[in-house]
N, C-alpha and C positions, 0 to 999 in steps of 0.2 A: 908164269905167274898166274895167268888165267886158269890154268889147270889146277893150281892149289886152291883157288877160290871155289871152283866147282866141287872139289873133293870135300871142302868144309861145309858145304850146304847140305842140309838134311831135308828129306821129304817128310810127309806126314807119317805118323806111326802106323804100323799095321793094324792096331786096334781101332784107331779112328777111321781108317780106310774101310775096315770091315763094317763098322757101325753105319757109315755113310751108304755103303752098298745095300745093307739090310733096309735102311730107311727108304731108299729109292725104290727097292723092290716092293716094299709094303705099300707105298704110295701108288705105284703103278697097278698093283693088284686091286686096291680099293677103287681106283678109277675104272678099271676094266670091269669089275664086278657091278658097279653102279650102272654103267652103260649097258651091260648085258641084261640086267634085271629090268631096266626101263624098256628095252626092246621086247623082252618076253612079255611084260605087262601089256604093252600096246597091242602086240600080236594076239595074245590070248583073248582080249576083249573083242577083237575083230573076228576071231575064229568062232566065238560063241554066238555072234550075231550073224544069222543067215536068213535071207528071205528069197523068195522066188515069185515070179509073176505067173499067176494061173491063167489069166485071160485079160484081154483089152476089149472094152465095149465102146463103140463110137456113137456119140450122141448127135453131134453135128460137125461142121468143118473145124471148130475150135475147141470142142469139149470131148474128153475121153474119160472113161472110168477104168482104172487099173485095179484088178483083183490081186492083192498081194498076200502071200502066205508066209508065215514065220516058220521056218524049218530048223531054227537054231535052238540053243538051250537057254537063252535069256530073252526077255521081251525086247523087241526091236522097234525103234522109232524111225520112220521113213521121213527124211527131210526134203527130198526133191524127186521129181520125175523128169527125166530128160527124154527128148524125142528128136530123131533126125531121120531123113530119108535113108533108105538102105542102099546108098551108093557111096563109092569111095570119095573121100574128100568133102562130104556134106557137113553142114554145120549143125551142132547140137543146140537145141532150144530147151530152156529150163522152165519148169513150172514148180513153184514153191508149194509144198504140202507139209502137213504135220499130222501124221497118223501113227498110232502105236499099235503094233500087232503083238498079241500075247503069244506065248509059246504054243505052237501047234494050231493056232487059229488063223483065219483069213480076215482081211479087212479091205474095204474098197476105198480107193483114193480117187476122187473126182478132180480132174485138172482142167482148168481153162487155159488153153495154149494161146499165147499171144502171137507167136509165129511158129510155124507156118500154118496157113490154111491147109488142112488135110485134103489130099486129092484122092478121088475114088480109084479103086484098083491099084493102089500104090503100096509098096512094101516099106514099113517104117521100123526102126529100131527103138525100143523103149528101154530106158535104164532107170531103175529105182536105186536111190542112194540112202544109206542109213546114217545116223549121227556118228557111228563108229568108223565110217569110211568104207564099209562093205557095199558093193553094188552088184546088181544082177541085170543082165540084158535079155531081152525077149524080142523076137521079130514077129510082126503082125502085119497083115495086109488089110487095107481098108475095104469095106464092102462096095458093091457096085453103086449103091446110093447112100448118101449121108443125110 
């Protein structure tokens, strides 16, 4: 008796099944396309923004001037300068700046470091970060006198 009931049941028609599969495939394609395009857009902005540190000048124990050159293809706005001793596990210290370097030009960013007090003859890592997320690191050693 159960066998007769199963034989009388009908599934969805092949036409409806085909339409459902097409709709699912189109929706998945649209989602994948939008995700890929957003990834490409964010990566291309970062790839066009490139800066480098030309030099670091030490004014005193808490102040440095970082010479930043824009080597990218669009103007770059530097939002922060980070510094830490060049030792494993050391802490980064942040100095807020807001300087814009035009394409191919250099700009100076003077930073008042809250922590740490710079120590003479010590190697430090400096990192500049742009508003697009690009960063560049530079290692510099403090002079014998500050």
